DOMAR-984396 format. One record per residue (C-alpha): x, y, z; residue number from 1; residue in one letter. Coordinates in Angstrom, 1 decimal. Each point is the difference from the previous one (the first is absolute). Example, Ala and Ser with C-alpha at 12.3 -4.5 7.8 and 13.67 -1.06 7.14 Angstrom:
! DOMAR-984396
<paza east="12.3" north="-4.5" up="7.8" seq="1" type="A"/>
<paza east="1.4" north="3.4" up="-0.7" seq="2" type="S"/>
//
This chain:
! DOMAR-984396
<paza east="-13.7" north="15.9" up="34.8" seq="1" type="M"/>
<paza east="3.7" north="-1.1" up="0.4" seq="2" type="T"/>
<paza east="2.0" north="1.0" up="-3.0" seq="3" type="I"/>
<paza east="3.5" north="-1.5" up="-0.9" seq="4" type="T"/>
<paza east="2.1" north="-0.8" up="-3.0" seq="5" type="N"/>
<paza east="-0.2" north="-3.8" up="0.2" seq="6" type="V"/>
<paza east="-2.4" north="-2.3" up="1.7" seq="7" type="I"/>
<paza east="1.1" north="-3.6" up="0.4" seq="8" type="I"/>
<paza east="-2.8" north="-2.5" up="0.9" seq="9" type="V"/>
<paza east="1.3" north="-2.9" up="2.0" seq="10" type="G"/>
<paza east="2.7" north="-0.3" up="2.6" seq="11" type="A"/>
<paza east="1.3" north="-3.4" up="-1.0" seq="12" type="G"/>
<paza east="3.4" north="-0.6" up="-1.7" seq="13" type="P"/>
<paza east="-1.0" north="1.8" up="-3.2" seq="14" type="A"/>
<paza east="-1.3" north="3.1" up="1.8" seq="15" type="G"/>
<paza east="2.8" north="0.3" up="2.5" seq="16" type="I"/>
<paza east="2.5" north="-0.7" up="-2.7" seq="17" type="G"/>
<paza east="-1.3" north="2.8" up="-2.3" seq="18" type="I"/>
<paza east="-0.1" north="2.4" up="3.0" seq="19" type="A"/>
<paza east="3.7" north="-0.9" up="0.9" seq="20" type="S"/>
<paza east="1.0" north="1.3" up="-3.4" seq="21" type="L"/>
<paza east="-2.2" north="3.1" up="0.2" seq="22" type="L"/>
<paza east="1.6" north="0.7" up="3.4" seq="23" type="N"/>
<paza east="3.2" north="0.9" up="-1.9" seq="24" type="K"/>
<paza east="-1.7" north="2.8" up="-1.8" seq="25" type="T"/>
<paza east="-2.0" north="3.1" up="1.0" seq="26" type="D"/>
<paza east="-3.2" north="-1.5" up="-1.5" seq="27" type="I"/>
<paza east="-2.8" north="0.1" up="2.6" seq="28" type="N"/>
<paza east="-1.8" north="-3.3" up="0.4" seq="29" type="Y"/>
<paza east="-2.2" north="-2.0" up="2.4" seq="30" type="I"/>
<paza east="-0.8" north="-3.7" up="0.3" seq="31" type="I"/>
<paza east="-3.6" north="-0.9" up="0.8" seq="32" type="L"/>
<paza east="-0.3" north="-3.4" up="1.7" seq="33" type="E"/>
<paza east="-3.3" north="-1.7" up="0.7" seq="34" type="K"/>
<paza east="1.3" north="-1.6" up="3.2" seq="35" type="K"/>
<paza east="3.6" north="-0.2" up="1.2" seq="36" type="E"/>
<paza east="3.4" north="0.0" up="-1.7" seq="37" type="V"/>
<paza east="0.6" north="-3.5" up="-1.5" seq="38" type="G"/>
<paza east="-3.5" north="-1.1" up="1.0" seq="39" type="N"/>
<paza east="-0.4" north="-2.6" up="-2.8" seq="40" type="S"/>
<paza east="3.1" north="-1.8" up="1.3" seq="41" type="F"/>
<paza east="-1.3" north="0.1" up="3.6" seq="42" type="S"/>
<paza east="-3.1" north="-1.9" up="-1.2" seq="43" type="E"/>
<paza east="2.0" north="-2.7" up="-1.7" seq="44" type="W"/>
<paza east="-0.6" north="-3.6" up="1.3" seq="45" type="P"/>
<paza east="2.3" north="-0.6" up="3.0" seq="46" type="E"/>
<paza east="1.9" north="-2.7" up="-1.9" seq="47" type="T"/>
<paza east="0.6" north="2.1" up="-3.1" seq="48" type="M"/>
<paza east="3.5" north="1.4" up="-0.6" seq="49" type="E"/>
<paza east="1.8" north="2.0" up="-2.7" seq="50" type="M"/>
<paza east="0.9" north="-2.5" up="-2.7" seq="51" type="I"/>
<paza east="2.9" north="2.1" up="-1.4" seq="52" type="T"/>
<paza east="2.9" north="-0.2" up="2.4" seq="53" type="P"/>
<paza east="1.4" north="3.1" up="1.7" seq="54" type="S"/>
<paza east="3.7" north="0.7" up="0.2" seq="55" type="F"/>
<paza east="1.8" north="2.9" up="1.7" seq="56" type="P"/>
<paza east="1.9" north="0.7" up="-3.1" seq="57" type="S"/>
<paza east="0.1" north="3.8" up="-0.1" seq="58" type="N"/>
<paza east="3.6" north="0.0" up="1.0" seq="59" type="A"/>
<paza east="0.7" north="-1.9" up="-3.3" seq="60" type="F"/>
<paza east="-1.8" north="2.7" up="-2.0" seq="61" type="G"/>
<paza east="-3.2" north="-2.0" up="-0.5" seq="62" type="Q"/>
<paza east="-3.3" north="0.5" up="1.6" seq="63" type="M"/>
<paza east="-1.8" north="-2.7" up="2.1" seq="64" type="D"/>
<paza east="-2.5" north="-1.6" up="-2.3" seq="65" type="L"/>
<paza east="-2.9" north="1.0" up="2.3" seq="66" type="N"/>
<paza east="1.2" north="3.5" up="0.7" seq="67" type="S"/>
<paza east="-2.0" north="2.9" up="-1.3" seq="68" type="I"/>
<paza east="2.4" north="2.7" up="1.0" seq="69" type="C"/>
<paza east="3.8" north="0.3" up="-0.5" seq="70" type="E"/>
<paza east="2.2" north="-0.4" up="3.1" seq="71" type="T"/>
<paza east="-2.6" north="-2.2" up="1.6" seq="72" type="T"/>
<paza east="-0.2" north="-3.8" up="0.3" seq="73" type="S"/>
<paza east="-2.7" north="-2.1" up="1.6" seq="74" type="P"/>
<paza east="2.5" north="-2.8" up="0.4" seq="75" type="A"/>
<paza east="2.4" north="2.3" up="1.9" seq="76" type="F"/>
<paza east="-2.9" north="1.2" up="2.2" seq="77" type="S"/>
<paza east="-1.3" north="-3.4" up="0.9" seq="78" type="F"/>
<paza east="3.1" north="-2.2" up="-0.7" seq="79" type="N"/>
<paza east="-2.3" north="-2.3" up="-2.0" seq="80" type="K"/>
<paza east="-0.3" north="-1.0" up="-3.7" seq="81" type="E"/>
<paza east="-3.8" north="-0.6" up="-0.2" seq="82" type="H"/>
<paza east="-2.0" north="2.5" up="2.0" seq="83" type="L"/>
<paza east="-3.5" north="-0.5" up="1.2" seq="84" type="S"/>
<paza east="-2.8" north="2.4" up="-1.0" seq="85" type="G"/>
<paza east="0.2" north="1.7" up="3.5" seq="86" type="N"/>
<paza east="3.7" north="0.4" up="-0.2" seq="87" type="E"/>
<paza east="-0.1" north="1.5" up="-3.5" seq="88" type="Y"/>
<paza east="-2.8" north="2.4" up="1.1" seq="89" type="A"/>
<paza east="2.3" north="1.0" up="2.9" seq="90" type="E"/>
<paza east="2.8" north="0.6" up="-2.5" seq="91" type="Y"/>
<paza east="-2.2" north="2.3" up="-2.1" seq="92" type="L"/>
<paza east="-1.1" north="1.9" up="3.1" seq="93" type="D"/>
<paza east="3.6" north="0.4" up="1.0" seq="94" type="A"/>
<paza east="1.0" north="1.4" up="-3.4" seq="95" type="V"/>
<paza east="-3.0" north="2.4" up="0.1" seq="96" type="A"/>
<paza east="1.0" north="1.2" up="3.5" seq="97" type="D"/>
<paza east="3.7" north="0.3" up="-0.6" seq="98" type="Y"/>
<paza east="-0.3" north="2.0" up="-3.2" seq="99" type="F"/>
<paza east="-2.9" north="2.0" up="1.3" seq="100" type="D"/>
<paza east="-2.2" north="-1.0" up="-2.8" seq="101" type="I"/>
<paza east="-3.3" north="1.9" up="0.0" seq="102" type="D"/>
<paza east="-2.7" north="-2.7" up="0.6" seq="103" type="V"/>
<paza east="-3.6" north="0.7" up="1.0" seq="104" type="Q"/>
<paza east="-1.5" north="-3.3" up="1.3" seq="105" type="T"/>
<paza east="-3.6" north="-1.0" up="0.4" seq="106" type="H"/>
<paza east="-0.9" north="2.0" up="-3.1" seq="107" type="T"/>
<paza east="-2.0" north="-2.0" up="-2.5" seq="108" type="E"/>
<paza east="-0.4" north="1.3" up="-3.5" seq="109" type="V"/>
<paza east="-3.6" north="-0.4" up="-1.0" seq="110" type="M"/>
<paza east="0.0" north="1.6" up="-3.5" seq="111" type="K"/>
<paza east="2.4" north="1.7" up="-2.3" seq="112" type="V"/>
<paza east="-1.0" north="2.8" up="-2.4" seq="113" type="H"/>
<paza east="1.8" north="1.8" up="-2.8" seq="114" type="K"/>
<paza east="-0.3" north="3.7" up="0.7" seq="115" type="Q"/>
<paza east="1.7" north="3.3" up="-1.1" seq="116" type="N"/>
<paza east="3.0" north="-1.8" up="-1.5" seq="117" type="G"/>
<paza east="0.6" north="-2.1" up="3.1" seq="118" type="G"/>
<paza east="-1.5" north="-2.7" up="2.2" seq="119" type="W"/>
<paza east="-2.6" north="0.5" up="2.8" seq="120" type="K"/>
<paza east="-0.3" north="-2.8" up="2.5" seq="121" type="L"/>
<paza east="-3.0" north="-0.5" up="2.2" seq="122" type="E"/>
<paza east="1.0" north="-1.8" up="3.2" seq="123" type="T"/>
<paza east="-1.5" north="-0.7" up="3.5" seq="124" type="N"/>
<paza east="2.4" north="2.7" up="1.3" seq="125" type="Q"/>
<paza east="-1.1" north="2.8" up="-2.5" seq="126" type="G"/>
<paza east="1.0" north="1.0" up="-3.5" seq="127" type="V"/>
<paza east="3.5" north="0.0" up="-1.4" seq="128" type="F"/>
<paza east="1.3" north="1.5" up="-3.2" seq="129" type="F"/>
<paza east="3.2" north="-0.4" up="-2.0" seq="130" type="S"/>
<paza east="1.5" north="0.4" up="-3.4" seq="131" type="K"/>
<paza east="1.4" north="-3.5" up="0.0" seq="132" type="Y"/>
<paza east="-1.5" north="-3.2" up="1.3" seq="133" type="L"/>
<paza east="2.0" north="-3.2" up="0.6" seq="134" type="V"/>
<paza east="-2.3" north="-3.0" up="0.5" seq="135" type="W"/>
<paza east="1.9" north="-2.5" up="2.3" seq="136" type="A"/>
<paza east="-3.0" north="-1.7" up="1.6" seq="137" type="A"/>
<paza east="1.3" north="-3.5" up="-0.6" seq="138" type="G"/>
<paza east="-1.9" north="-3.2" up="-0.5" seq="139" type="E"/>
<paza east="-0.1" north="-2.0" up="3.3" seq="140" type="F"/>
<paza east="-3.2" north="1.7" up="1.1" seq="141" type="Q"/>
<paza east="-1.7" north="-1.2" up="-3.2" seq="142" type="N"/>
<paza east="0.1" north="-3.9" up="-0.1" seq="143" type="P"/>
<paza east="-1.2" north="-1.4" up="-3.2" seq="144" type="E"/>
<paza east="-2.1" north="-3.1" up="-0.8" seq="145" type="I"/>
<paza east="-0.8" north="0.1" up="-3.7" seq="146" type="T"/>
<paza east="-1.7" north="-2.4" up="-2.5" seq="147" type="N"/>
<paza east="-1.4" north="-2.2" up="2.8" seq="148" type="I"/>
<paza east="-3.8" north="-0.2" up="0.6" seq="149" type="S"/>
<paza east="-1.0" north="-0.4" up="3.6" seq="150" type="G"/>
<paza east="2.8" north="2.1" up="1.4" seq="151" type="V"/>
<paza east="-2.2" north="0.6" up="3.1" seq="152" type="E"/>
<paza east="0.9" north="-3.5" up="1.0" seq="153" type="H"/>
<paza east="3.8" north="0.8" up="0.0" seq="154" type="C"/>
<paza east="2.4" north="1.9" up="2.1" seq="155" type="I"/>
<paza east="3.0" north="1.8" up="-1.3" seq="156" type="H"/>
<paza east="3.3" north="-1.1" up="1.6" seq="157" type="S"/>
<paza east="1.0" north="3.5" up="0.9" seq="158" type="S"/>
<paza east="-3.0" north="0.2" up="2.4" seq="159" type="L"/>
<paza east="1.3" north="-2.9" up="2.1" seq="160" type="I"/>
<paza east="2.2" north="1.7" up="2.5" seq="161" type="K"/>
<paza east="1.0" north="-3.1" up="2.0" seq="162" type="Y"/>
<paza east="0.2" north="-3.0" up="-2.4" seq="163" type="P"/>
<paza east="1.6" north="-2.2" up="2.6" seq="164" type="D"/>
<paza east="-3.1" north="0.4" up="2.2" seq="165" type="C"/>
<paza east="-2.6" north="-1.2" up="-2.5" seq="166" type="I"/>
<paza east="-2.1" north="-2.9" up="1.3" seq="167" type="E"/>
<paza east="-1.2" north="-2.8" up="-2.2" seq="168" type="G"/>
<paza east="1.4" north="-2.2" up="-2.7" seq="169" type="N"/>
<paza east="-0.2" north="-0.7" up="-3.7" seq="170" type="D"/>
<paza east="0.7" north="3.4" up="-1.4" seq="171" type="F"/>
<paza east="0.0" north="1.1" up="-3.6" seq="172" type="V"/>
<paza east="2.3" north="2.9" up="-1.1" seq="173" type="V"/>
<paza east="-0.6" north="1.6" up="-3.3" seq="174" type="I"/>
<paza east="3.1" north="1.5" up="-1.6" seq="175" type="G"/>
<paza east="3.5" north="-1.3" up="0.2" seq="176" type="G"/>
<paza east="2.2" north="3.1" up="-0.1" seq="177" type="Y"/>
<paza east="1.9" north="1.4" up="3.0" seq="178" type="E"/>
<paza east="-3.0" north="0.5" up="2.4" seq="179" type="S"/>
<paza east="-1.7" north="-3.3" up="-1.1" seq="180" type="G"/>
<paza east="3.1" north="-2.1" up="0.7" seq="181" type="V"/>
<paza east="0.5" north="1.9" up="3.3" seq="182" type="Q"/>
<paza east="-3.6" north="-0.7" up="1.1" seq="183" type="M"/>
<paza east="0.3" north="-3.7" up="-0.9" seq="184" type="A"/>
<paza east="3.3" north="-0.1" up="1.9" seq="185" type="F"/>
<paza east="-1.5" north="1.6" up="3.1" seq="186" type="D"/>
<paza east="-3.0" north="-2.4" up="0.0" seq="187" type="L"/>
<paza east="2.1" north="-3.1" up="-0.4" seq="188" type="I"/>
<paza east="2.4" north="1.1" up="2.6" seq="189" type="K"/>
<paza east="-3.1" north="0.0" up="2.2" seq="190" type="N"/>
<paza east="-0.6" north="-3.6" up="-1.0" seq="191" type="H"/>
<paza east="-3.0" north="0.8" up="-2.3" seq="192" type="Q"/>
<paza east="-0.7" north="-1.6" up="-3.4" seq="193" type="R"/>
<paza east="0.3" north="2.4" up="-2.9" seq="194" type="V"/>
<paza east="-1.0" north="-0.1" up="-3.7" seq="195" type="T"/>
<paza east="1.7" north="2.7" up="-2.0" seq="196" type="L"/>
<paza east="-1.6" north="0.9" up="-3.4" seq="197" type="I"/>
<paza east="2.0" north="1.9" up="-2.6" seq="198" type="N"/>
<paza east="-0.6" north="0.5" up="-3.7" seq="199" type="P"/>
<paza east="3.6" north="-1.0" up="-0.8" seq="200" type="N"/>
<paza east="2.7" north="-2.1" up="1.5" seq="201" type="K"/>
<paza east="1.8" north="2.1" up="2.6" seq="202" type="I"/>
<paza east="3.5" north="-1.1" up="-0.9" seq="203" type="D"/>
<paza east="-0.3" north="-0.1" up="-3.8" seq="204" type="S"/>
<paza east="0.7" north="3.5" up="-1.1" seq="205" type="M"/>
<paza east="3.5" north="0.6" up="-1.5" seq="206" type="E"/>
<paza east="0.7" north="3.6" up="1.0" seq="207" type="T"/>
<paza east="1.9" north="1.7" up="2.7" seq="208" type="S"/>
<paza east="-2.4" north="2.9" up="0.4" seq="209" type="D"/>
<paza east="-1.5" north="-0.2" up="3.5" seq="210" type="P"/>
<paza east="-3.1" north="1.7" up="-1.2" seq="211" type="S"/>
<paza east="-0.9" north="-3.2" up="-1.8" seq="212" type="K"/>
<paza east="1.5" north="-2.8" up="2.1" seq="213" type="V"/>
<paza east="0.4" north="-0.8" up="3.6" seq="214" type="L"/>
<paza east="2.9" north="1.7" up="1.8" seq="215" type="S"/>
<paza east="2.7" north="-2.4" up="1.3" seq="216" type="P"/>
<paza east="-1.1" north="0.8" up="3.5" seq="217" type="Y"/>
<paza east="-3.5" north="-1.3" up="-0.7" seq="218" type="T"/>
<paza east="1.1" north="-2.8" up="-2.2" seq="219" type="Y"/>
<paza east="1.8" north="-1.6" up="2.9" seq="220" type="Q"/>
<paza east="-3.3" north="-0.1" up="1.8" seq="221" type="K"/>
<paza east="-1.7" north="-1.4" up="-3.1" seq="222" type="Y"/>
<paza east="2.6" north="-2.9" up="-0.1" seq="223" type="R"/>
<paza east="-1.0" north="-0.8" up="3.6" seq="224" type="Q"/>
<paza east="-3.7" north="0.0" up="-1.0" seq="225" type="L"/>
<paza east="0.5" north="-2.5" up="-2.7" seq="226" type="K"/>
<paza east="1.6" north="-2.4" up="2.4" seq="227" type="R"/>
<paza east="-2.9" north="0.1" up="2.4" seq="228" type="S"/>
<paza east="-2.7" north="-2.7" up="0.0" seq="229" type="K"/>
<paza east="-2.5" north="2.7" up="1.0" seq="230" type="L"/>
<paza east="0.5" north="1.9" up="-3.3" seq="231" type="Y"/>
<paza east="-1.7" north="-0.4" up="-3.3" seq="232" type="R"/>
<paza east="0.4" north="2.1" up="-3.1" seq="233" type="E"/>
<paza east="-2.5" north="0.4" up="-2.8" seq="234" type="V"/>
<paza east="0.6" north="1.6" up="-3.3" seq="235" type="I"/>
<paza east="-3.1" north="1.8" up="-1.2" seq="236" type="G"/>
<paza east="-2.0" north="3.2" up="-0.2" seq="237" type="E"/>
<paza east="-2.7" north="0.6" up="2.6" seq="238" type="V"/>
<paza east="-3.2" north="1.4" up="-1.4" seq="239" type="I"/>
<paza east="-2.5" north="-0.3" up="2.9" seq="240" type="G"/>
<paza east="-0.5" north="-0.7" up="3.6" seq="241" type="V"/>
<paza east="-3.2" north="-1.1" up="1.6" seq="242" type="S"/>
<paza east="-1.1" north="-0.9" up="3.5" seq="243" type="K"/>
<paza east="-2.1" north="-3.1" up="0.8" seq="244" type="I"/>
<paza east="-1.1" north="0.0" up="3.6" seq="245" type="E"/>
<paza east="3.3" north="0.3" up="1.9" seq="246" type="S"/>
<paza east="2.3" north="-1.2" up="-2.8" seq="247" type="N"/>
<paza east="1.5" north="1.7" up="-3.1" seq="248" type="Y"/>
<paza east="0.3" north="-1.1" up="-3.6" seq="249" type="Q"/>
<paza east="2.7" north="1.5" up="-2.2" seq="250" type="I"/>
<paza east="-0.7" north="-0.4" up="-3.7" seq="251" type="E"/>
<paza east="2.8" north="0.1" up="-2.6" seq="252" type="L"/>
<paza east="-0.1" north="1.0" up="-3.6" seq="253" type="K"/>
<paza east="0.4" north="-3.7" up="-1.0" seq="254" type="D"/>
<paza east="-3.1" north="-0.9" up="2.1" seq="255" type="N"/>
<paza east="2.0" north="-1.5" up="2.8" seq="256" type="T"/>
<paza east="-1.6" north="0.4" up="3.4" seq="257" type="I"/>
<paza east="2.1" north="0.4" up="3.1" seq="258" type="I"/>
<paza east="-1.7" north="-0.2" up="3.4" seq="259" type="N"/>
<paza east="1.1" north="1.7" up="3.2" seq="260" type="A"/>
<paza east="-1.2" north="0.2" up="3.6" seq="261" type="N"/>
<paza east="1.1" north="3.6" up="0.4" seq="262" type="N"/>
<paza east="-0.4" north="3.3" up="-1.9" seq="263" type="M"/>
<paza east="2.5" north="0.1" up="-3.0" seq="264" type="P"/>
<paza east="2.9" north="2.4" up="0.4" seq="265" type="I"/>
<paza east="0.7" north="2.1" up="-3.0" seq="266" type="C"/>
<paza east="3.6" north="1.1" up="-0.5" seq="267" type="A"/>
<paza east="-0.9" north="1.8" up="-3.2" seq="268" type="T"/>
<paza east="1.9" north="3.2" up="0.2" seq="269" type="G"/>
<paza east="-0.9" north="3.7" up="0.4" seq="270" type="F"/>
<paza east="-0.8" north="3.0" up="-2.2" seq="271" type="S"/>
<paza east="0.6" north="3.7" up="0.3" seq="272" type="L"/>
<paza east="-2.1" north="2.0" up="2.4" seq="273" type="V"/>
<paza east="-1.5" north="2.5" up="-2.4" seq="274" type="K"/>
<paza east="-3.7" north="0.7" up="0.9" seq="275" type="D"/>
<paza east="0.6" north="3.8" up="0.6" seq="276" type="P"/>
<paza east="1.8" north="0.4" up="-3.4" seq="277" type="I"/>
<paza east="-2.0" north="-2.5" up="-2.0" seq="278" type="E"/>
<paza east="-1.1" north="2.5" up="-2.6" seq="279" type="E"/>
<paza east="3.6" north="0.9" up="-0.8" seq="280" type="F"/>
<paza east="1.3" north="-3.5" up="-0.6" seq="281" type="V"/>
<paza east="0.2" north="-1.6" up="-3.4" seq="282" type="I"/>
<paza east="0.8" north="-3.7" up="0.4" seq="283" type="E"/>
<paza east="2.3" north="-2.2" up="-2.0" seq="284" type="R"/>
<paza east="-1.0" north="-3.5" up="-1.2" seq="285" type="E"/>
<paza east="1.4" north="-1.5" up="3.3" seq="286" type="D"/>
<paza east="-2.2" north="2.4" up="2.1" seq="287" type="G"/>
<paza east="2.8" north="2.2" up="1.2" seq="288" type="T"/>
<paza east="0.1" north="3.7" up="-0.7" seq="289" type="P"/>
<paza east="1.3" north="1.2" up="-3.3" seq="290" type="K"/>
<paza east="2.9" north="2.4" up="0.7" seq="291" type="L"/>
<paza east="2.2" north="2.5" up="-1.9" seq="292" type="E"/>
<paza east="3.3" north="-1.9" up="-0.3" seq="293" type="E"/>
<paza east="2.3" north="3.0" up="0.5" seq="294" type="K"/>
<paza east="-1.7" north="1.4" up="3.1" seq="295" type="T"/>
<paza east="-2.3" north="-2.7" up="1.6" seq="296" type="D"/>
<paza east="-2.9" north="2.5" up="-0.4" seq="297" type="E"/>
<paza east="-3.4" north="-1.6" up="-0.4" seq="298" type="F"/>
<paza east="-0.7" north="-0.1" up="-3.7" seq="299" type="F"/>
<paza east="-1.5" north="3.3" up="-1.1" seq="300" type="G"/>
<paza east="0.1" north="1.5" up="3.5" seq="301" type="Q"/>
<paza east="2.7" north="2.7" up="0.3" seq="302" type="K"/>
<paza east="1.7" north="0.2" up="3.4" seq="303" type="N"/>
<paza east="-1.7" north="-3.1" up="1.5" seq="304" type="M"/>
<paza east="2.5" north="-2.8" up="0.6" seq="305" type="Y"/>
<paza east="0.0" north="-3.6" up="1.1" seq="306" type="L"/>
<paza east="2.6" north="-1.4" up="2.4" seq="307" type="A"/>
<paza east="0.1" north="-3.6" up="1.4" seq="308" type="G"/>
<paza east="-0.5" north="-3.6" up="-1.0" seq="309" type="P"/>
<paza east="-2.7" north="0.7" up="-2.6" seq="310" type="S"/>
<paza east="2.4" north="1.8" up="-2.3" seq="311" type="V"/>
<paza east="0.2" north="-1.8" up="-3.4" seq="312" type="R"/>
<paza east="1.6" north="0.9" up="-3.3" seq="313" type="H"/>
<paza east="-0.3" north="-2.4" up="-3.0" seq="314" type="D"/>
<paza east="0.8" north="-3.4" up="1.6" seq="315" type="N"/>
<paza east="2.1" north="1.5" up="2.8" seq="316" type="H"/>
<paza east="-1.4" north="-0.7" up="3.5" seq="317" type="I"/>
<paza east="1.3" north="2.3" up="2.8" seq="318" type="F"/>
<paza east="-1.6" north="-2.0" up="2.7" seq="319" type="C"/>
<paza east="2.8" north="-0.2" up="2.6" seq="320" type="F"/>
<paza east="1.4" north="2.9" up="2.1" seq="321" type="I"/>
<paza east="3.4" north="-0.2" up="-1.7" seq="322" type="Y"/>
<paza east="-1.8" north="0.2" up="-3.3" seq="323" type="K"/>
<paza east="-2.5" north="2.8" up="0.5" seq="324" type="F"/>
<paza east="2.4" north="2.2" up="2.0" seq="325" type="R"/>
<paza east="1.9" north="0.3" up="-3.3" seq="326" type="Q"/>
<paza east="-2.8" north="2.2" up="-1.2" seq="327" type="R"/>
<paza east="0.0" north="2.4" up="2.9" seq="328" type="F"/>
<paza east="2.6" north="2.3" up="-1.5" seq="329" type="G"/>
<paza east="-1.8" north="0.0" up="-3.4" seq="330" type="V"/>
<paza east="-3.1" north="1.5" up="1.6" seq="331" type="I"/>
<paza east="1.8" north="2.5" up="2.2" seq="332" type="V"/>
<paza east="2.2" north="1.1" up="-2.9" seq="333" type="E"/>
<paza east="-3.1" north="0.8" up="-2.1" seq="334" type="D"/>
<paza east="-1.4" north="2.1" up="2.8" seq="335" type="I"/>
<paza east="3.2" north="1.9" up="0.4" seq="336" type="L"/>
<paza east="0.3" north="0.7" up="-3.7" seq="337" type="K"/>
<paza east="-3.6" north="1.3" up="-0.1" seq="338" type="K"/>
<paza east="0.8" north="2.3" up="2.9" seq="339" type="E"/>
<paza east="3.1" north="1.4" up="-1.8" seq="340" type="D"/>
<paza east="2.3" north="-1.4" up="2.6" seq="341" type="Y"/>
<paza east="3.7" north="0.7" up="-0.5" seq="342" type="D"/>
<paza east="1.3" north="-2.3" up="-2.8" seq="343" type="K"/>
<paza east="3.3" north="-0.7" up="1.7" seq="344" type="K"/>
<paza east="-1.8" north="-0.7" up="3.2" seq="345" type="G"/>
<paza east="-2.2" north="-2.5" up="-1.8" seq="346" type="I"/>
<paza east="3.0" north="-1.7" up="-1.6" seq="347" type="E"/>
<paza east="1.7" north="-0.4" up="3.3" seq="348" type="L"/>
<paza east="-3.1" north="-1.5" up="1.6" seq="349" type="L"/>
<paza east="-0.6" north="-2.4" up="-2.9" seq="350" type="V"/>
<paza east="3.6" north="-1.2" up="0.0" seq="351" type="N"/>
<paza east="-0.3" north="-0.8" up="3.7" seq="352" type="T"/>
<paza east="-3.3" north="-1.8" up="-0.6" seq="353" type="W"/>
<paza east="1.6" north="-2.0" up="-2.8" seq="354" type="K"/>
<paza east="2.9" north="-1.1" up="2.2" seq="355" type="V"/>
<paza east="-2.5" north="-1.2" up="2.7" seq="356" type="N"/>
<paza east="-2.3" north="-1.9" up="-2.4" seq="357" type="G"/>
<paza east="-2.8" north="2.6" up="0.3" seq="358" type="M"/>
<paza east="-0.1" north="1.1" up="-3.6" seq="359" type="Y"/>
<paza east="-0.7" north="-2.1" up="-3.1" seq="360" type="L"/>
<paza east="-1.2" north="1.8" up="-3.1" seq="361" type="S"/>
<paza east="1.3" north="-2.3" up="-2.7" seq="362" type="D"/>
<paza east="-2.2" north="-3.1" up="0.0" seq="363" type="L"/>
<paza east="1.8" north="-1.7" up="-2.8" seq="364" type="S"/>
<paza east="2.0" north="-1.9" up="2.6" seq="365" type="C"/>
<paza east="-3.2" north="-1.8" up="0.8" seq="366" type="C"/>
<paza east="-0.7" north="-1.0" up="-3.6" seq="367" type="A"/>
<paza east="0.0" north="-3.8" up="0.2" seq="368" type="D"/>
<paza east="0.5" north="-0.9" up="3.6" seq="369" type="E"/>
<paza east="0.2" north="2.3" up="3.0" seq="370" type="C"/>
<paza east="3.6" north="0.5" up="1.1" seq="371" type="V"/>
<paza east="-0.8" north="1.5" up="3.3" seq="372" type="C"/>
//
C-alpha cells in the first residue's frame, strides 16, 4: 500500500493545477492518472481548439485565461491564442515536468473506499491510501446522451477524431452549443449537408456568460454556417432515433420527423467521471455533485474534494479553466488548515493565489451574472 497525505485523481488542468499549489507546501501528494498527462485533450477531435483565447499577460499581472499555474502561459509557449487539444496536453505535460509534479501515469482508479479516517483507492497498480482525496477526473471521458431513446443509433461528437475525413452526406447534428456548431462547421467545410437540431435558438440568449451562450470564437463560425446553402437549423427537442434499413429517423417532441442518410451525431455534452466514487456523491437537481460551498468537499464527505468543470454552487457554473482554477486555492487552504499549517504561511500563499486569480471564496460576485 502506498500512503500519502493527498491523492489527486486525474492529471488534467484541475489535477495539475491543484498539485502546483501543493508543491509550494510540505504536504505530500501524488497524482494518479489513468493514461498520460493531459490525455483528454490529446483525444480531442483534431479540429477542436480552446475557445477561450490565451494571452501571454503574466508580465501585466494577469494570468493567461488557459493557464493552470502562475508564471506559465500556453500562449507564450506556443505563440498562439487558440490551442489545439494536443498543444494544450503538451503544455500540461511541460508544467508537470518543469515543476517536478509527482504524477503516476497508467494508474486507473477502480474503486474508492472510506477507511480509517481516510480514503483507500484500489487501482490497477495496487492500493493507495491518503487522508485527503481530490477528485479531478474531468468529464471528457464520459460523453453524455440523455433523454433520447435509440441512443445506440447515434455517435457522440467527441468520438469523431477526424471530422474532416467523414464520408457521406446529409448529416444531422443534435445539440447546438460549442461542439455542435464546431461539428456542423467542419462538415460543411467538407461540402456536406448538415441539419443542426437544438432546443433553443442559438443566438437568442441575452447573457454574457460563456457557460450559457456561444463564445465569440465559435459564434464567428456560426455566422458562416447560417450563410451556407448546405446548412439547415431546426428548433426542437429530440426524443428518439430509429434506424430503418440503412437510413435514420430522428423524432422530435412535436412529432416532427427528420430523415438522415448517416448516423446522427450528438453534441450533447459530458458528465463527471464518477463510477469509483458513486456511493459518496449526492446529486443536485441538475445532476452535478452537491458540494460544501466553503471547501468544495463532496456534501457530507469530509476531506474528499471536487476540482474541475463539474464544480457548481447555486447557479454558478465553473466550467472553464479560468473559472474552476479560482477554486484551487480554496481546496488547498482547507487542507493546510486541517494540517495545522503555519497561519502566516497560509495567508501569504492565499494572497498570492488571489492576485493570480486562483482563489475565489466569496461567490456573491456571481449573484446575477458571472463577472469572470
